[in-house]
C-alpha positions in Angstrom: 185.5 81.6 27.9 184.8 85.4 27.8 185.2 87.6 24.7 185.3 91.3 25.3 185.5 94.0 22.7 188.3 96.6 23.2 187.4 98.7 20.2 187.3 98.5 16.4 188.6 95.0 15.5 190.2 94.5 18.9 189.2 91.8 21.4 190.4 90.2 24.6 189.6 86.5 24.9 189.8 85.0 28.4 190.1 81.2 28.5 190.9 78.6 31.0 194.3 78.3 29.4 195.2 82.0 29.3 194.2 85.4 27.8 194.6 86.5 24.2 194.7 90.1 23.2 193.7 90.6 19.5 194.4 93.7 17.3 194.6 96.3 20.1 194.3 99.6 18.2 194.0 102.9 20.1 196.0 105.6 18.4 194.8 107.4 15.2 196.5 106.3 12.0 197.1 107.5 8.5 197.5 111.2 9.5 194.6 110.8 12.0 192.2 110.1 9.2 191.4 106.7 10.8 190.6 106.5 14.5 188.7 104.1 16.8 185.0 104.9 17.2 183.8 104.8 19.9 186.9 106.2 21.5 188.7 103.5 23.5 191.6 105.5 24.8 190.2 105.5 28.4 190.3 101.7 28.7 192.8 100.3 31.2 195.3 99.3 28.5 197.9 98.2 31.1 195.4 95.6 32.4 194.3 94.6 28.9 197.9 94.3 27.8 198.8 92.0 30.7 198.0 89.0 28.5 199.4 85.5 27.9 199.1 85.7 24.1 199.0 88.4 21.5 197.4 88.1 18.0 197.9 90.8 15.4 196.0 89.8 12.3 198.1 91.9 9.9 200.1 95.2 9.5 197.3 97.6 8.6 197.6 100.5 11.1 194.1 100.0 12.5 195.2 96.5 13.6 198.9 97.0 14.3 199.4 99.9 16.7 203.1 100.1 17.6 202.6 102.9 20.2 200.0 100.9 22.1 202.0 97.7 21.9 205.2 99.3 23.2 203.5 101.1 26.0 201.0 98.6 27.4 201.4 95.1 26.1 203.4 92.4 27.9 206.5 91.7 25.9 206.7 88.1 27.2 203.3 87.3 25.7 203.5 84.6 23.1 202.7 86.0 19.7 200.4 83.8 17.6 201.9 84.4 14.2 200.0 83.9 10.9 201.6 81.9 8.1 202.6 84.7 5.8 205.1 84.3 2.9 207.1 87.2 4.1 208.4 87.8 7.7 207.3 91.5 7.9 204.9 91.1 10.8 207.3 89.1 12.9 210.1 91.7 12.2 207.9 94.6 13.2 206.9 92.9 16.4 210.5 92.0 17.2 211.4 95.7 16.8 208.9 96.4 19.6 210.5 93.9 22.0 208.3 90.8 21.5 210.5 87.7 21.5 208.2 84.7 21.9 206.5 83.5 18.8 204.3 80.6 17.9 204.5 80.2 14.2 201.4 78.6 12.7 200.8 76.8 9.5 197.9 78.2 7.4 194.5 76.6 8.3 196.1 73.9 10.4 195.0 73.3 14.0 197.8 73.6 16.6 198.0 73.0 20.3 199.7 75.8 22.2 200.9 74.7 25.7 201.4 77.2 28.5 201.6 77.2 32.3 197.8 77.6 32.5 197.0 74.8 30.1 196.6 74.0 26.4 194.9 76.0 23.8 193.9 74.8 20.3 194.4 77.5 17.7 194.1 77.8 14.0 195.0 80.8 12.0 193.6 81.2 8.5 196.0 83.4 6.5 195.0 85.3 3.3 198.3 85.2 1.3 197.3 85.4 -2.3 198.7 88.2 -4.4 195.3 89.9 -4.5 195.4 90.1 -0.7 198.3 92.6 -0.9 201.8 92.3 0.5 200.7 92.3 4.2 197.7 89.9 3.9 195.1 89.4 6.5 194.1 86.5 8.8 191.5 85.1 11.1 192.0 83.3 14.4 190.1 80.2 15.7 190.7 79.4 19.3 189.4 76.7 21.6 190.0 76.0 25.3 188.4 72.6 25.1 185.0 73.9 26.1 184.3 76.9 23.8 185.5 77.8 20.4 185.6 81.4 19.0 186.3 82.5 15.5 187.8 86.0 15.0 186.8 86.5 11.3 188.5 89.2 9.1 186.1 90.9 6.7 187.9 89.5 3.7 187.4 85.9 4.9 183.8 86.6 5.7 183.1 88.0 2.3 185.2 85.8 0.0 185.9 82.5 1.7 183.0 80.3 2.8 185.4 77.4 2.9 187.4 79.2 5.7 184.2 79.7 7.7 183.4 76.0 7.3 186.8 75.1 8.7 186.0 77.1 11.8 182.4 75.8 12.0 183.8 72.2 11.9 185.7 73.2 15.1 182.3 73.8 16.8 182.2 77.6 16.8 180.3 79.0 19.8 181.1 82.7 19.3 182.0 84.5 16.1 182.7 88.1 15.2 183.7 90.1 12.2 186.7 92.3 12.1 185.6 95.3 10.2 187.7 98.1 8.7 184.7 100.5 8.6 183.2 102.4 11.5 179.5 102.4 10.8 178.5 98.7 10.5 181.1 97.0 12.7 178.8 96.7 15.8 176.1 94.9 13.8 178.5 92.5 12.2 180.6 91.7 15.2 178.0 90.0 17.4 177.0 87.2 15.1 176.3 83.9 16.8 174.8 82.6 20.0 174.4 85.6 22.4 177.7 87.4 21.9 177.0 90.8 23.4 178.8 94.0 24.0 179.9 92.8 27.4 181.2 89.5 26.1 180.1 85.9 25.9 180.6 83.5 28.8 180.5 79.7 28.7 
């Protein structure tokens, strides 16, 4: 498995059973008051977007970038969908042309079968009223050899139980999503040699 940062909370995860693009944010949001730093606009987004699976953790504009999704991401990618009580995320992605969805159950391990093999995935969804109407989520993914946990900041701060669920899956590589610019680099690369260039197993 190789995990590569594509900016802010975005990652591309390469596994034996396919590639997953997570939270690919490029375009400034909220009247350009939020923007990726360092600038990631020069990355080859057509290549990054040629993925087998897409994971968008939630609808905040620094995670859900409609312009980038429309222009560069494979519309036949299977969307790994968090178990939210409202269908807003799915509806927004359907508007952009995505049509293949794998609906998960909160904190339950699933096997996703594709032409390249099977992936085990678990999405931990934050769905309480205090999490707001669009929630947040974290992704655990295993290709049978390596397990990675894409941790949202809210889970990292508030839910040790969620982290324990992932650790019980034998987490080899872990990273924090982070909505802030300054401390994201230090927090992303947390366990067992995950570096700016990615971790290989």
